[in-house]
ZADREN-796125 format. One record per residue (C-alpha): residue number from 1; residue in one letter; x, y, z. Coordinates in steps of 0.2 Angstrom, whole numbers, plus 2048, in hexadecimal, padded with zeros to 3 digits. Each point is the difference from the previous one (the first is absolute). Example, Ala and Ser with C-alpha at 12.3 -4.5 7.8 and 13.67 -1.06 7.14 Angstrom:
   seq   type     x     y     z
     1      A   83E   7EA   827
     2      S   806   811   7FD
//
This chain:
   seq   type     x     y     z
     1      M   538   A3F   7E3
     2      S   80B   7F3   7FA
     3      S   801   7FB   7ED
     4      F   807   7F3   7F5
     5      K   810   80B   7FF
     6      E   805   7F9   810
     7      V   7FF   7EE   7F9
     8      Y   808   805   7F0
     9      D   80F   808   809
    10      K   804   7F0   808
    11      M   801   7F7   7EF
    12      D   80F   7FE   7F5
    13      W   7FD   7FE   7ED
    14      E   810   7F7   7FC
    15      E   7FE   7F4   80F
    16      S   7EE   7FC   7FB
    17      K   805   7FE   7EE
    18      A   80E   7F3   805
    19      S   7F4   7F7   80B
    20      I   7F3   7FE   7F1
    21      Y   80D   7FA   7F4
    22      S   807   7F4   80D
    23      K   7F0   7F6   802
    24      T   801   7ED   7FB
    25      S   7F4   7F4   7F8
    26      K   7FD   7F9   812
    27      D   7FB   811   806
    28      V   7F4   801   7F1
    29      E   7F8   7EF   804
    30      R   7FF   804   812
    31      A   7F7   811   7FC
    32      I   7F4   7F7   7F4
    33      A   7FB   7F3   80D
    34      A   7FE   80C   80E
    35      N   7EF   803   807
    36      H   804   812   805
    37      R   80D   808   7F6
    38      T   80C   80D   807
    39      L   80A   80E   7F7
    40      E   80F   7F5   800
    41      D   7F5   7F3   7F6
    42      F   7FB   80F   7F5
    43      K   813   803   7FC
    44      A   801   7ED   7FB
    45      L   7F1   801   7F5
    46      I   807   80F   7F6
    47      S   811   7FA   7FF
    48      P   809   7F8   7F1
    49      A   7FF   7F0   809
    50      A   7ED   800   7FE
    51      A   800   801   7ED
    52      P   7FF   7ED   7FD
    53      Y   7F1   7FF   80B
    54      L   7F5   80C   7F6
    55      E   7F3   7F3   7FC
    56      Q   7FE   7FB   812
    57      L   7FF   812   805
    58      A   7F3   804   7F3
    59      W   7F5   7F2   806
    60      V   801   804   813
    61      S   7FD   813   7FB
    62      Q   7F1   7FB   7F6
    63      Q   7F8   7F6   80E
    64      L   803   80D   80E
    65      T   7F9   80D   7F5
    66      L   7F0   7F6   7FC
    67      Q   7FE   7FD   813
    68      R   801   812   804
    69      F   7F9   809   7F1
    70      G   7F6   7F3   7F6
    71      K   7FF   800   7ED
    72      V   7FF   813   7FF
    73      I   80A   80D   7F7
    74      Q   7FC   812   803
    75      L   802   80C   7F1
    76      Y   805   812   802
    77      I   805   80E   7F5
    78      P   80B   80F   803
    79      L   7F9   812   7FD
    80      Y   80F   80C   7FD
    81      L   7FB   811   806
    82      S   810   809   7FC
    83      N   812   7FE   7F9
    84      E   806   80F   808
    85      C   80F   7FD   80C
    86      N   80D   809   80A
    87      N   80C   7F1   802
    88      I   80E   7FA   7F5
    89      C   7FF   7ED   7FF
    90      T   80C   7F7   7F5
    91      Y   7F3   7F3   7FB
    92      C   7F0   809   7FE
    93      G   7F8   809   7F1
    94      F   7F8   80D   80B
    95      S   812   805   806
    96      Y   801   813   802
    97      D   80F   801   7F4
    98      N   7F6   7F8   7F2
    99      K   7FB   80F   7F4
   100      V   7EF   7F9   7FB
   101      K   7EE   805   800
   102      R   7F8   801   812
   103      K   7EE   7FF   804
   104      T   7F5   800   810
   105      L   7EE   7FB   7FD
   106      S   7F2   80C   804
   107      G   7F0   7FB   808
   108      I   7F7   7FE   7EF
   109      E   80E   7F6   7F9
   110      I   800   7F5   810
   111      M   7EE   7FC   7FE
   112      Q   803   7FC   7ED
   113      E   80C   7F3   806
   114      V   7F5   7F9   80D
   115      Q   7F2   7FE   7F4
   116      H   80B   7F6   7F4
   117      L   807   7F5   80E
   118      K   7EE   7FC   806
   119      Q   7FB   7FB   7EF
   120      M   80F   7F4   800
   121      G   7F8   7F8   80F
   122      Y   80C   806   80E
   123      D   7FB   803   812
   124      H   812   801   807
   125      V   80B   80E   7FB
   126      L   812   805   804
   127      L   803   813   800
   128      V   812   804   7FA
   129      T   809   810   7FF
   130      G   812   807   7FE
   131      E   807   808   810
   132      A   7FC   813   7FE
   133      N   7FA   808   810
   134      H   7FC   811   7F7
   135      T   7F3   7F7   7F5
   136      V   7FB   7EF   806
   137      H   7FF   806   812
   138      V   7F4   7FA   80E
   139      D   7F3   80B   7FB
   140      Y   800   7FA   7EE
   141      L   800   7EE   806
   142      K   7F1   804   80B
   143      K   7F6   807   7F1
   144      A   805   7F1   7F5
   145      L   7FA   7F4   80E
   146      E   7F0   80A   801
   147      L   7FD   7FE   7EE
   148      I   806   7EE   7FE
   149      R   7FA   7F7   810
   150      P   7ED   7FF   7FC
   151      H   804   7F6   7F1
   152      F   80B   7F3   807
   153      A   7FF   7F3   80E
   154      H   813   801   803
   155      V   80C   80F   7FE
   156      S   813   7FD   801
   157      M   80D   80E   7FF
   158      E   812   800   7FA
   159      V   806   812   802
   160      Q   80E   809   809
   161      P   803   7FB   813
   162      L   7F6   80B   80B
   163      D   800   806   812
   164      L   7F6   7F7   80D
   165      L   7F3   80E   801
   166      D   7FE   800   7ED
   167      Y   7FC   7ED   800
   168      K   7F4   803   80E
   169      E   7F7   80E   7F7
   170      L   7FE   7F5   7F0
   171      V   7F8   7F1   809
   172      P   7EF   808   802
   173      Y   800   803   7ED
   174      G   800   7ED   7FC
   175      L   812   7FC   7FF
   176      H   802   7ED   803
   177      T   811   7FB   7FB
   178      V   811   808   7FE
   179      L   80E   7F9   7F6
   180      V   812   806   804
   181      Y   80F   7F7   7F9
   182      Q   811   803   807
   183      E   808   7FD   7EF
   184      T   80F   7F9   808
   185      Y   806   7FD   812
   186      Q   812   802   7FC
   187      R   803   811   806
   188      E   80E   805   7F5
   189      A   7F8   7FA   7F1
   190      Y   7F0   809   805
   191      Q   809   811   800
   192      I   808   7FD   7EF
   193      H   7EF   7FD   7F8
   194      H   7F8   80E   809
   195      P   80C   80F   800
   196      K   7F3   80E   801
   197      G   7EF   804   807
   198      K   7F7   7FB   810
   199      K   801   7ED   7FB
   200      S   813   802   803
   201      N   7FC   7FF   812
   202      F   803   7ED   803
   203      V   7FA   800   812
   204      Y   7F0   80A   7FD
   205      R   7FB   7F3   7F3
   206      L   805   7F2   80B
   207      E   7F5   806   80E
   208      T   7F1   803   7F5
   209      P   7F7   7EF   804
   210      D   802   804   812
   211      R   7F6   810   7FD
   212      L   7F3   7F6   7F6
   213      G   7FE   7F4   80F
   214      Q   7FE   80E   80C
   215      A   7F3   808   7F5
   216      G   7F6   7F0   800
   217      I   801   7FD   7ED
   218      H   7F7   7F0   7FD
   219      K   80D   7F8   7F4
   220      M   811   805   7FB
   221      G   80B   7FA   7F2
   222      L   813   7FD   800
   223      G   80D   7FB   7F3
   224      V   810   805   7F7
   225      L   805   803   7EE
   226      I   808   7F0   7FB
   227      G   810   804   7F6
   228      L   807   80F   80A
   229      E   809   7F4   80C
   230      D   802   7EE   804
   231      W   7EE   7FA   800
   232      R   802   7F2   80D
   233      T   808   80C   80D
   234      D   7F3   80E   7FD
   235      S   7F2   7F3   801
   236      F   806   7FA   811
   237      F   801   812   806
   238      T   7EE   802   7FA
   239      A   7FB   7F0   80A
   240      V   808   807   80F
   241      H   7F6   810   7FE
   242      L   7F0   7F6   7FD
   243      D   803   7F6   810
   244      Y   803   80F   80A
   245      L   7F0   809   7FA
   246      E   7F5   7F1   802
   247      K   805   7FE   812
   248      K   7FE   813   804
   249      Y   7F1   805   7F5
   250      W   7F7   7EF   801
   251      Q   7EF   808   7FC
   252      S   806   805   7EE
   253      K   801   7F4   7F1
   254      Y   80F   7FF   7F5
   255      S   804   7FD   7EE
   256      L   811   7FD   7F6
   257      S   804   804   7EE
   258      F   80E   7FB   7F5
   259      P   804   80E   7F3
   260      R   80F   7FC   7F5
   261      L   809   80E   7F9
   262      R   7F8   804   7EF
   263      P   806   80B   7F1
   264      F   7FA   813   800
   265      S   805   80F   7F7
   266      G   812   803   806
   267      G   802   7EE   805
   268      L   80A   7F8   80E
   269      E   808   7EE   7FE
   270      P   7FD   7F5   80F
   271      K   80F   7FD   80B
   272      V   7FA   7EF   803
   273      E   7F5   7F6   7F4
   274      M   7F2   7F5   807
   275      S   7FA   7F1   7F5
   276      D   7EE   7FB   7FF
   277      R   805   7F0   80A
   278      E   807   80B   80E
   279      L   7F1   80B   801
   280      V   7F5   7F0   802
   281      Q   80C   7FA   80D
   282      L   7FE   811   80A
   283      I   7ED   800   7FF
   284      C   800   7EE   806
   285      A   80C   804   80E
   286      Y   7F6   80E   806
   287      R   7F0   7F5   800
   288      L   809   7F2   80A
   289      W   806   80C   80D
   290      N   7F0   80B   801
   291      Q   7EF   7F9   7FC
   292      E   7F7   810   804
   293      A   808   80D   7F5
   294      E   7F8   804   7EF
   295      L   80B   7FE   7F1
   296      S   7FE   80B   7F1
   297      I   807   7FF   7EE
   298      S   7FE   80F   7F4
   299      T   800   802   7ED
   300      R   813   803   801
   301      E   801   7ED   7FD
   302      S   7FD   7F6   7F0
   303      E   7F0   7F8   7FA
   304      V   808   7EE   802
   305      F   807   804   811
   306      R   7EF   807   806
   307      N   7F6   7F1   7F9
   308      N   80B   7F4   809
   309      I   802   809   811
   310      I   7ED   800   804
   311      K   800   7EF   809
   312      L   811   802   809
   313      G   7FC   80C   80E
   314      I   7FB   812   7FA
   315      T   7EF   807   806
   316      S   7FE   80F   7F5
   317      M   805   807   7EF
   318      S   7FE   80F   7F5
   319      A   7F9   800   7EF
   320      G   7FE   80D   7F2
   321      S   80C   80C   809
   322      K   805   811   7F9
   323      T   80F   808   809
   324      N   7FD   812   7FB
   325      P   7F3   80D   807
   326      G   7F1   800   7F5
   327      G   806   7F1   7F7
   328      Y   7EF   7F7   7FF
   329      T   7F6   80E   7F8
   330      V   808   811   801
   331      E   812   801   7FC
   332      Q   80A   7F4   7F5
   333      E   810   80A   7FE
   334      S   806   803   812
   335      L   80E   7F7   807
   336      E   7FE   7EE   806
   337      Q   808   7FB   810
   338      F   806   7EF   7F9
   339      E   7FC   7F5   7F1
   340      I   7F2   7F3   802
   341      S   804   7EF   7FB
   342      D   7EF   7F7   800
   343      E   7F4   80B   7F7
   344      R   7F1   7F5   7FF
   345      S   7EF   806   805
   346      P   7F8   7FD   811
   347      K   7F3   7F5   7F8
   348      V   80D   7F5   7F8
   349      I   809   7FF   811
   350      A   7F0   7FB   809
   351      E   7FC   7F3   7F3
   352      I   812   7F8   803
   353      I   7FD   800   813
   354      S   7F0   7F8   7FE
   355      A   807   7F3   7F4
   356      Q   80C   7FA   80D
   357      G   7F2   7FD   80D
   358      Y   802   811   809
   359      E   7F3   80E   803
   360      P   805   811   7FB
   361      V   7FA   80D   80D
   362      W   7FF   812   7FA
   363      K   800   807   812
   364      D   80A   7FE   810
   365      W   7FE   7ED   803
   366      D   800   802   813
   367      Q   7F2   80D   800
   368      H   7F7   7F5   7F2
   369      L   7FF   7F1   80C
   370      M   7FA   80A   80F
//
C-alpha cells in the first residue's frame, strides 16, 4: 500500500524553502483574499512577506475559528506513564544517554494520578511515555488503557510509533487519538538529532500516520519541534503531510501542535529562533489554509502568550501540566521531559478563558457536542 513517503520523495527541501522565501506582498494579499487557499497560498502566509499583515491574519483566523468551532477551548492534560527511553535524541530530557532517574508507573501509581486529575476537573487525558519497547510495550499500554479509560471521556496517546496491528489491538481498549510528531522533515537534520534507537528510522516514523489511518484511529495529531530546522519549511512539509492524510484517510480528524524547543537537563540551543509574532503568524496561517484542523497550544508557552492566543485560532490547550511520570502525586524527583513555562492551575486557566467570553470544555469538544 502506498504511503506519504512517495509524496515526500518527490519533494525537495531547498526548493520548497526558496519558494517560501521568494513570496511577495502580492502573493500574501492574494492568499488572504482567496475563498479557497492552496498549499502555495500557505507558503505565502508563512513567508517573511506576510509579517506586516499579522493583524489582518489574526482577524481572519479568529473569524474562521468562530465559524467552525465556536467560542470553545478544550482543556486537556498529559499523564506521563514512563520516562524510560531507548532512543538518543539531542533535544529531549528522556534521551537514553542522560544518566538520570528513570520510572515507569505501576497500576496503583497510575490510579493515584488518575484520581488527582479527576479532582482537577479533567475528562480528557493525553498518555505520554518515552520510547522503551521492553517496558512500555503494547501489553503495558493495554493495561494502562484498561485502568484509565473508564475515568475519562477521551484518551489520547503520545508514545513510540507502533506497527499497524498494534494500533488495531489498542482501539478496542478505548484509544481515541494518537499524536506523532515528525520532529523535522529535513532528513539529514533528523538523523543528526536521532543518532540511536528505533526513532533513528526516519521512514518508519514518517509512515506512522499512514498506519494510524489504516487502523481507523479517530483522530491523529501532527507537528514538528520548532527550532531544529527552518520552521517555515518544516511547517510547509507538515501542511503537505496533512493535506495527503485528509484526502486519503478522510474519516479521521486531525490536530496540529506547535512545540517550540524548550530547555531541559542537558540542553540544546535552537538552530532557528522563532519569535512570538512568528508563532502567531504560523497558527493563523494554518487556520486560513485549513478550517477543519484542531490547533493546540501547550504549557511550553508563556502565560502572556497563552492569554493572548485564545481568540486567534487555537481550539485546545493544556493546563497544570507535569512532564515527569508520577509528577502529580507520586514522584517529584524523576526527570522532566522539558521545562514548563506556564505553571498556572487549570482553574486559573479556565477562569481566563471564561473572562474572554469563551467556554472551557474539559472533555473532547467534538464528543461533547454530539
